[in-house]
N, C-alpha and C positions, 0 to 999 in steps of 0.2 A: 374179616371184620369190616363193616362199611365205614366210609370216610366220615359220614355224619356222626357215627358213634365215637370215632376217634376224636373228632372236634369237641363233642360233648364231654368226653373224659378229660380232654385238655382243659376245658373250662372249669370242670369240677376241681381239678388239681389247682387251677388258678384261684378258685374260691378259698380252698384250704390254705394255699400259700399266702394270699393277701390277708386272710384273717390272722395268720401268724405274724406277718410283717407289720400289720397294724399294731399288734401288741408290742412288738420290738420297738417300733417308733414311739409309741405312747410311753413306754418305760425306759427309753434310751438304752435298749438292748438287754436290760436286766429286769426280767419279769419277776415280781415278788411271788413267793410261794403261795400266799393267800389267794392269789387270783388264778392259779392254775386249775383248781377244781371247776370254776366257772368256764374257763377256757375249754376244758375237756368236755363238759356237758353241752356247751353251746355249739361246738364245732360240728357234730353230726346234724344238729337241728339246722344250722346255717347251710350245710351241704345239701340236705334234703329240700329245704325251703327254696333256696336260690336256684338249685338245679331244676326244680319244677317250674319256677318262673322263667328261667332262660329258655326252656323248651316251649313253654306256653307262648312266648313272644316270637316264635318261629325263627330262631337264630340259626337253625341247622338245615334250612331249605336251600340256602344259597351255596355258591361254590367259592371256596377261599381264594382261588386264583383271580376271581373277579370281584373280590371284596372292595366296596366303595362306600360313598357317603350314605346311601340308604342302609347299609349294614351297620354303620356306626350309629345311625339314628336309632335303629332297633336295639342295639346294645345299650344306648343311653336310656331308652324307655324301660327296658327290662331291669337294669340296675337301679334306675330311679324308683320303680315300684318296690324293688327289694329293699331299698334304703328305708322306705316307709313301713313296710310290713315286718322286717326282721326284728326291730326293737320290741314291737308289740308281742310277737311270738316268744321271744327270749325272756321277757319279763315273767311269763308263766313258766317257761322251761327251767329257769335257774333261780326260782324264788327261794330255795332253801340253801343257796350258796351265795358267796359274795357276788355282787352285781358285776355285769360287764361295764367297764368304763365307757362313759358316753362318747368320748372322742373316737373310740373304736368304730362306732356306727357311722362316723364321718370319714375316717381314714380308709376303712376297708372298701367302700364303694368306689372311692377315687382310685385306689390301687387296682381294683378289679377292672375298671374301665381301661386303665393304662395297660394292664396285662392282656385283656381280650383284644383291644385294638392293636396293640403292638405285635402280638403273635400272628394276627391275620396279615398285618402289613409286611412283617418279615417273611411269612410264607409266600405272599404274592410276589415280593421282590425276588426271592430265591427262585420261584417257579418261572417267572418271566425271564430272568437271566438264563436259567437252564434251557427254557424252550426257545426263546427268541434272541438271546444274546448273540449267538453266532449268525443268526439270520440278518441282524442289523448291519453287520459288517459286509454282507454279501449283496444286499439290495442296491438298486440304482440310486445315486444321490438325487435328491429332489428338494426344492425350496417350496415352502408353504406360503402362499400369498394371503395374509390375514392373520390376526392375532386375537380373535374373539372366541366365543364358545365353540363355534363350528371347527375352528382350527385346533382347539384343545381335544375335541372328540376325534378329529381326524388323526392327530399325532398319536393318540392313545391306540387307535386301531392299526395305524401303520407300524407301530412298534412291534406288532405281532406278525408283520408281513415279511416274506422273503423277497418281495419284489421291489420295495422302496426303502430308502434310508434317508430320513429327514436330516439335512445338514443345518437348517436354520429357518427362520421366518422373516418375512418383511411385512411391515405395517403401513398404515396410511401416512403417518408422519414418523420423524426420527425421535419422538419423545420417549418411546419405550425401548430405544436401541440399547443393547447390552443386557436387558432383562432376560430371564429364562422362563419358558412356559413348558411345563412337563418335560424338563430336561433339555429343551432346545432353545438356543439363544436367538433373540431378535437381532438381525444383522443390519437393519436399516429400514428405509422407506421403499415403497413400491418403485419409485423412480431409480433406485439403486440396483435394479435387477440385473442390468447388463454387466455392471461392475462385479456384483456378487457372483453371478453365474460364471464369469471368466475366472474369478479368484478361486472358486471352489470346484471348477470344472463340472458344472451342473448343466444338463441338457433338458430338464423337465421342471415345470412349476405347476403346483396344484392350487387353484383359486378356491379358497375356503371362505366365500362371502355370500352364502345363500340368502341371508336376510337383508343384505344391503340393497340400495336402489340400483337399478340397472345401469344408470349412467356410470357409477363407480365400477361395476363389474365389467362393463364394456371397455372402460378406460384401462383397467388392469389387463384385460385380454389383449388389447392393442399393444400395451407395453411388452407383454410376453412375445407377441408376434414380431414386433419390431426389434426385440432383443435377440431374436433367433432361438428362443426357448420354446420347446414343445409345451403347449398349454393344455392342462387338464382341469377339470372342475368337479366339485362335489355335487350330489343330487340336490334338487330343490327341497327346502325344509318341509314342505307339505308331504312329499313322498317319504321322507324319513319319519315324520310324525305318524303317518298312516302305516308304517311298517313295511312299505313296499320295497325299500332298499335301506342299506346302512350308510352311515356317513362315509365309511371307507370305500364304498363302491364308486370310485372315481371314474369319470368318462372323459373322452377327448372333447375339447371345446370345438364347437362347430360354428358355421356361419350365423346361425340363429342367435348364438351368444353375442356375436358382434352387432347384429342388427335389431335384435329383439328389444322389448321395452319392459317396463314394470308390469306385473300381472294386472289384468283388467278386473276391476271389482264392479259387478253389475248389481242392481237392486233385484235380487233373486225373488223376493216376495212380490214385487211389482210385476215382473215378467211372468211368474207363476200364476198370478191372478188372471191374466188374460189368455193363458195357454192351457192350464190344468183342466182336464176334463173336456177340452174342446177338440173339434176336428180342425186340423191344421194341414195346409197344402203347401208344398214346395215345388216350384217348377225348376227345371234344370237340376233335379235332385241328385243326379249322378256326377255332377261336376265338382270341382275342388271347393267352391263356396257352398253350393247347394248341398253336398253331402255333409259338410261340417254343420250347416244349419240344421240338418236332420238330426245329427248327433246331439247338438245342443238342445234342440227342442225336446228330444227324448227324455232329457233330465227333468223336464217340467211336467211329465205325466199327461200328455194329451190323450184323449180318448181314442182318436184315430189320427194317423199320420199318413197323408196322401202324398205319394212321391211320383211326380209327373216328369218323365224323361224320354228324350228321343232315342238315345243310344241304348240298345238292348243289353249290351255287355256292361255298361255302367250301371244299369238298373239291376242286373244280376249280381254284380259285386256288392252293391248296397244291400240287397236282400240277404246275401250270405253274411255280411258283417252284422246286420241287425239280428239275424238268427243266432249268431254266436254271442254278441255282447248286449243286445237289448231284447231278450226273448219275450219280455212282458209288454212290449209296445206293439199295438195293433198296426202293422205296416200294410199299406195298400199300394203295391207297385203298379203304376199305370204307364204303359208305353203310349206316346203321343207327341204330336208336333204342336207347339203353341200357335202356329199359323193356321191350324186346322180348326175352323170355327165350330164345325159339327162335333168334333171330339171334345173340344174345350167345353162347349155347352152341355154335352152329355155328362161329363165328369162333375162340373159344378152343380148341375141340377140334381145329380144322384147323391153327392156327398155334402153339399151345402157347407163348406168349411167356414169356420169363424174368422180365419185370417189366411191370406195367401201371401207367401214370400216368393216374389217373382225374380228368380236368379238365372233363368234361361237367357243366354245371349252368346253372340260371337264376340270374342274379346281380343283376338290377336291382331295388332295394329297393321303390320305389313301385309298379312294375308288378306285382310279385308279392304285394302286400299285401292286395288285396281280391278282385276278380273272378278273378284268376289264382292265388289262394292254393293251391287244391287241386292245380293243375298244378305249382306249385313243390314241394309235398310229394311228388308222384309222381315228378317228374324228379330232384329232389335227394336224396330219401330212398329211394324205391322203386328208382330207377335205380341208385343206389349199391349197394343190396342185390343187385340182379340181377347186376351185374358182379362184385361181391365174392363172392357165392355161387358163381357159375360158376368164379371163380378158385380157390376152395377145392375145388370138385368135380373140377376138372381138374389139381389139384396145381401151380398156378402159384406159383413160389417167392416173388415179391414183389408187393405191391400198395401203391401210394402214392396217398393221397387228397389232392387239392388243396383245402384249406379256406380259411377267411376269418376275419379278426378280428371280423366281425359275428356269428360263432358264440359269442362270449364275452358272457355275460349278455345274450342277444338281446332286442331289443324289437320286432323285425319278423319277419315270416313267413320271409323269405329267410334271415336269420341263424339262426332256429330250425330250419329244415329242414337247414341245413348242420351245425348241432350234432347233429341227428338222424342225419345221414349219418356223422358222427364216431362216434357211439354204436354205429351198426350195425357199423362196422369194428372198434371195440373189442370188441364182442360176438363177432364172428367170429374175432378174433385169439386168443381164449381156446381155440379149437379146435386151434390149433397146427399146422395144415397149411400155411397161407400166412402169410408174414411181412407184417404190415400196418404202415404208417407214415402219419401224418397231418401235413400241413404247413399252418400258418396264416400268412397275411400280409394286409396291408391293400390300399389302392387302388394300382393300377399306372398309370403315366403312359401316356396314349394308348390305354387299353383301351376296348372298346366300352362306351358309357354313361358314360365318365369325364367329370368336370366340366370338364376342361381343353379338349378339343375344343369343348365347348359354349360356353365363354367366348370361345374364338378366333373362333367363328362370330358370336357376338353383337358382339364388338368390330369385326369386319370389316364388319358390317351397320350400324355406327354407334351401337350400344347400344340400350337400356340393358343392362347386365350384371346378371343376376339371381342373387342369393345368398339362400339360404333364411333364414339367421339371422346376426346380426352376430358371434356368439360361436362359431359352428360350426367345429370343427377336424377334420382328417383326417391320417392317415399316408399317405405316398406312397413308392413305389419304382419303379424302371424295370422294364419287362417282362423284358429280358434278365437283370437281377439276380434277379428273382423265380424265373425258370426255372432259372438256375444253382443257386440255393440249394435248390430242390426236388430237383434231381438230387443235390446233395451230401447232403441229408438222406436221400434214398433209399439212398445208399451206406453211411450211418452207422448206420441203424436196426437194432435187434435184435428188434423186434416189439412192436407195441402203443403205441409212443411218439407223443406229439403234439409235433412240432417247431414252435417259435415263432421266426420270423425277426426279427432286429433291424431294426425299422422306423425307427430314428432318432428325431428329434423331430417331434411333430405340427405341422402347418401350419394357421394360421388362414386359412380360405377367403376371408374378406373382404380380408385383406392380400394374399393371392395374386391376387385380382381386381384390386386396386389396382396391383400390380407388373406384371401382364400389360397393363393399360391403358397404363402408362408405357412398357413395352417396345415397344408398338405405335407409339410416337411421338405418341400422342394426349394431349391435356391433360385435366385433371380436369373442365373445363367442357364438353368435347366428349362425354365418355362418362360417363353416370351409373351408379351402382350402386343397384339396387332390392332391398330385402329383402322377400321374398314369404312368409315363414313356413315352418316345418318341414313337409316333405311327410309323407304317411302312412308310419309306421314308421321315420322318420328320427331318429337320435340326434344330440345336440349334439356328442358326442365318441365315438370308438371305443376299445375296450380290446383288449389283446393277450392277457391272461390273465384267467380268471374269478376271482372273489373267493376261491373255495375251492381254487384251484390254487396250486401252487408250481412253481418251475423249478430245474433244475440245469444247470450249464455243460456244454458239449461241447468237443471239441478245435478246433472252428471258432468264431472270435470272433463270428460273426453268427448263430449257431444255438444255441438253448437248448431243453431238453426239459421239457415241462410234466408234472406229476403230476396227471392229471385224475381226476374222479370215475369210479369203476368202475360197470359195468353188472351189474345183478342177473341171476341165472340165471332163464331163462324169460321175460325181458323181450322178447327179440327175437321169440319166437313170438307173444306177445300183440300186439306192434306190427304184425306182418305181417297179422293179422286185420283191422286197421284200414286198412293200406295197400292191401290187395288188394280192398277192396269196390268194386263196380262201379256204384254210384249216384253222381250228382253231389253234391258236398259244398260248401256255401256258405262264404263267407269267415268269418263269425262262428263257425260250428261248427269250422272248421279251427283258428282261433286258440284256441278253448276246448279242443279236443283236444290241441293242441300243448303246452299248459300241463301236461297229464297226462304226456306223454312226455318233455318237456324241463323239469325242475323250475325251472331258472334263468331260463326265458323269462317275461318280464313285458311283455305286449303294450302298445304305446302306444295311447292313446285316439284312434282315427282320426276319431271323430265330433266331437271338440273343434274349435272354430273355430280357423282358422289365425291367425297374426299378421297384422294388417292391413298391406298393403304399405307399406313406408317407403322413400322415395327419398332417397339421399344421393349427393353427389359423391364421386369417388375421394379427394379431399383431406379431406373431412369425415367419411368413414365410418370 
């Protein structure tokens, strides 16, 4: 016999039982003989009628062990309709017998709700105890950080897990201390984690704050790391709502949880308006920023996405990814060098893109500082000019340059060449044929050459972790966030603006290294931090705006517009004479000439001796 039939028979028994109990209550357990005929005639009618209604409202499609609020609501709706329909039917059915007392029509539905809800709750309690009671005692003890809806859902799912045993919760404040949530007590505030973990001998904490601002999540993560507790977190609420994962699918906290920010909200309608159905071109399409731009652009349904990339392997990987995840996007993979005027002109003349996102650049500061300095100038400045000149020549409506915070008061060749690229675009913007926008942002998490993958490799190898200077700081943002804001800026520009992204608060690299060591589960004694001295061209801190620049707000909270220095007439023609020379140029000459073209460039003294390596533990650094 199926379980749903057993449940239905149980509810029919409940209908009969509550009908009889209602009579007993109405007549104080002594039912007069005159009312028994009506009782006998009405009972089969009530069983048939209410049984049909209960089945009609779908009460037997669920599983009792998962009975919850939606099931109770269905019971209330079914019994509510039965309360209205039953008297109407019984007036006809028992018209030749004494009438059914009116109080019965009120008492019986109330008793039936109690019976149906109670039997389901008892069954679920018994089943969970039988299935999961033993598991609770076996799982690892864990503290849940948070006491909201996500925490309730997490505790409910973990109650069926053999891996975890929730010993209690911590909340933002101590106001709810001592209260219970789904059988688990609130033991204090987040700041009490170290004490509670020691008291209950807990080595893990799950952060259940998916809807809170990132500042709070980052603070709680840091509390876990500093308390020596292994930090886990629940999935993002969007992933849970879309059914990709369950609340109980916890994962380890990673460095992005420490550095990340609140999700970026872009004006999708505004971006879609200038990308949908258009031909869009991305240079440097195989790089970390370029490839993410391609992914983000694909969401807005361009008619053609032209991907221009020098690296054959990077272009191949991008094609494979789009074939798997974006099969409906018409991708045109083109191999080519942005410095090759013939190839650039050929591509722009053939495809006539509506907008070009120019992300091709050399970005690694130390590598570009000396022996590769002239290549940085040619790729970042001359390459930008070649693509921008061709865009003007073929009447391309929009050109968006992806720049960097290192272009602000640059002290290294890479930053100076990116500032030079900005000036090239500013100069061409004055011609009025193509609308130019420039977007500056700082370091992105996980990009090629980023410090974070390097730290992860060093920690995995057992250390030491190398940091250039104890006071060095950097801004960080995620690659998707940077790409989305580049698209947003491109849709907002009127021509010639330098958009500055809100990079949040700068992060001290030494503290980041310490947190990553703790996140890995290693102790301060196991992994050392070694300070090696600033590298050639490296700043202690990065700036977002030059000293001579000002900003004004835009309608997007994470984008501002800088009023940058203007470019004099004739400046570009003179620059091109230098960029187009065909002789090799040594690093010292490159730095000397860059000071001429970028007045705010102050090269670092790369011949000065580095700081002598200093070794410190994670605790003492």
